[in-house]
Each structure stands twice: as structure tokens, then as C-alpha cells.
C-alpha positions as CSV (number, residue, x, y, z in Angstrom):
1,M,-4.5,26.5,98.4
2,V,-4.7,25.2,95.0
3,V,-2.1,22.4,94.3
4,D,-3.7,20.2,91.6
5,R,-6.4,20.2,89.1
6,A,-9.0,18.9,91.5
7,S,-8.4,21.7,93.8
8,A,-8.4,24.0,91.1
9,E,-11.9,23.1,90.1
10,D,-13.4,23.4,93.4
11,P,-16.4,25.9,93.1
12,G,-15.6,27.3,96.4
13,M,-12.1,28.0,95.5
14,A,-13.2,29.5,92.3
15,A,-15.3,31.9,94.1
16,V,-12.6,32.7,96.5
17,V,-10.2,33.5,93.4
18,A,-12.8,35.5,91.7
19,G,-13.0,37.8,94.6
20,A,-9.4,38.0,95.5
21,R,-7.7,41.3,95.0
22,F,-4.3,39.6,95.1
23,I,-3.5,36.2,93.5
24,Y,0.0,34.7,93.8
25,L,1.4,31.8,91.8
26,A,4.3,30.2,93.4
27,G,7.4,28.8,91.7
28,G,8.0,25.2,90.9
29,S,7.2,23.5,87.7
30,P,5.5,25.8,85.0
31,L,4.5,22.8,83.2
32,H,2.5,21.4,86.5
33,L,1.0,25.1,87.0
34,R,-0.2,25.2,83.5
35,A,-1.9,21.6,83.6
36,A,-3.5,22.4,87.0
37,L,-4.8,26.0,85.9
38,K,-5.4,26.0,82.1
39,E,-9.0,26.4,81.2
40,I,-10.6,26.0,84.8
41,R,-12.8,28.2,87.0
42,R,-9.7,29.4,89.0
43,L,-8.0,30.8,85.9
44,R,-11.4,32.5,84.8
45,G,-11.7,33.9,88.3
46,A,-8.1,35.2,88.0
47,A,-8.9,36.8,84.6
48,A,-12.0,38.3,85.9
49,G,-10.2,39.7,88.9
50,L,-7.7,41.2,86.6
51,R,-10.3,43.0,84.5
52,A,-11.9,44.4,88.0
53,G,-8.2,45.6,89.1
54,A,-6.8,42.7,91.0
55,V,-3.0,42.0,91.0
56,V,-1.8,38.8,89.7
57,A,1.8,37.9,90.5
58,G,4.1,35.0,90.0
59,A,7.6,34.1,90.9
60,G,9.8,31.8,88.9
61,A,7.7,29.2,87.2
62,G,4.5,31.3,88.5
63,G,5.9,34.2,86.4
64,M,6.7,32.1,83.5
65,V,3.3,30.5,83.2
66,L,1.3,33.8,83.2
67,T,2.3,34.5,79.6
68,D,1.5,33.1,76.3
69,P,3.7,31.8,74.8
70,M,5.7,30.5,77.8
71,V,9.1,28.9,77.7
72,D,9.3,25.1,78.3
73,P,11.7,24.6,81.1
74,R,12.9,21.3,79.4
75,G,14.9,23.0,76.8
76,G,13.7,26.5,76.0
77,A,11.1,25.9,73.3
78,L,7.8,28.1,73.5
79,T,4.7,26.3,74.4
80,L,1.3,27.4,75.4
81,G,1.1,29.4,78.9
82,L,-1.8,30.7,80.7
83,G,-2.3,33.7,78.6
84,L,-3.0,36.2,81.3
85,V,-0.1,38.3,79.6
86,D,-0.2,37.7,75.8
87,N,2.6,38.2,73.3
88,L,5.4,38.2,75.9
89,T,7.7,35.4,77.2
90,V,9.5,35.6,80.5
91,V,12.6,33.5,81.4
92,P,13.8,33.7,85.0
93,T,17.7,33.8,85.5
94,S,19.3,31.7,88.1
95,A,18.4,32.4,91.9
96,T,21.9,33.9,92.5
97,S,22.1,36.3,89.3
98,T,20.7,39.5,88.9
99,T,22.1,40.2,85.5
100,T,23.1,37.2,83.3
101,P,20.6,35.7,81.0
102,T,20.4,31.8,81.1
103,A,20.9,29.2,78.4
104,R,17.2,28.8,78.4
105,S,16.8,32.4,77.5
106,S,19.1,31.9,74.6
107,S,17.2,28.8,73.3
108,A,13.9,30.8,73.8
109,R,15.4,33.9,71.8
110,A,16.5,31.6,69.1
111,M,13.1,30.0,68.8
112,A,10.8,33.0,69.2
113,P,9.0,34.6,66.3
114,A,10.6,37.9,65.3
115,A,8.1,40.2,67.0
116,L,7.8,38.2,70.3
117,P,9.6,40.1,73.3
118,V,11.5,37.6,75.5
119,V,12.3,39.1,78.7
120,S,15.3,37.8,80.8
121,L,14.1,38.4,84.4
122,P,16.8,38.6,87.0
123,A,16.5,37.1,90.2
124,R,14.9,39.2,93.1
125,T,13.3,41.5,90.3
126,A,9.8,42.1,89.3
127,L,8.4,43.0,86.0
128,I,5.0,44.9,86.7
129,R,2.3,45.9,84.4
130,D,0.0,48.7,85.5
131,Q,-3.9,48.6,84.7
132,H,-3.1,51.0,81.7
133,G,-0.6,48.5,80.3
134,A,2.5,50.4,80.9
135,W,5.4,48.4,82.4
136,R,8.1,49.0,85.1
137,V,10.6,47.2,87.2
138,E,11.1,46.9,90.8
139,G,13.8,44.9,92.6
140,A,17.6,44.2,92.5
141,G,18.1,43.5,88.9
142,T,17.5,44.9,85.3
143,P,15.4,42.6,83.1
144,V,16.9,42.2,79.4
145,V,14.5,42.5,76.6
146,F,15.2,40.7,73.4
147,V,13.1,41.1,70.3
148,G,13.8,39.3,67.1
149,G,16.7,37.6,69.0
150,A,18.5,41.2,69.4
151,Q,18.8,43.0,72.8
152,T,16.6,46.1,72.9
153,N,16.7,49.3,74.9
154,G,14.6,47.8,77.7
155,L,10.9,48.1,78.6
156,D,10.1,50.4,75.6
157,A,10.0,47.3,73.3
158,L,7.0,45.7,75.4
159,K,3.7,46.6,73.9
160,D,1.0,48.0,76.1
């Protein structure tokens, strides 16, 4: 279990992550996750695993931090994420909503560069990219994808 930068830098843990077929980032603070994982062996192991066909998943903050840029939870501005998924920003909705974009999502949309997709991801819903770069959705809700601040026709707006 990796809970801070020291445990993330552990060579034994890095080896376990590099050989893992499934890597899961739990929710909590995306800023803490980024601080613990940015530019370390564990993240390099996750990237290597992705190239080899591993699955990397994140819930809430864990999903936010996978992207670059990611949304700063303190107000919705964009900041550096881990970059396992480039040119996409994910903003989870509240734990009780499967449809309504949040105020944080509105702030992120307003601050995002024109070509950057901002995905408002409902509770109990997964946004999944396959090994070929195609996106699909599983779960209770329907993500809302915005580009240039405008709502799009869905996942077709996401780049492969």
C-alpha cells in the first residue's frame, strides 16, 4: 500500500507496481496523490504497465489525478496531473448525483483551453479507454463532455 512519497519510492513497491496487471488509485485528495506519485518509480511502473496492457483505474480524486491537466479541487483551476491520460480533464460530480455537473466543473470549463475536453463524470460511472484509445462508459450515469466551454455530443469529442 502506497500512502506517501516514502512508500511510493520504495524499490520493492516499484517492482510490484511495474509487474501489476491492475493498479487502482483511491479517492481522497488529488493534490496529495499527485505530490506522492509525481515523477517517482511507482508512476513509471504504472506507465510501463499501461504500455504492456495493464489497467489503471481511479475513483474520485484517483480519476482526476490520472489526467494532465487535472482540476485543482480548491476552486476548479487547472494544474498539473500525473499525465497518464493527456489532454483531458475529469471532474467527478457529487457522490449522490449521476447527472448534474458541479460548480468545480463550471470553473474548470471556464478556465480550460479551447481544445481541452472537460468531462463531468457522474457518481457510480466509469470512463474507460481501451488499449486502442477508444472511449466508452460503464455504470449508472452519463458523462457530460465540454470542449471550448460548450457541451458536446459525448465521447466522440474525446481524442483517441
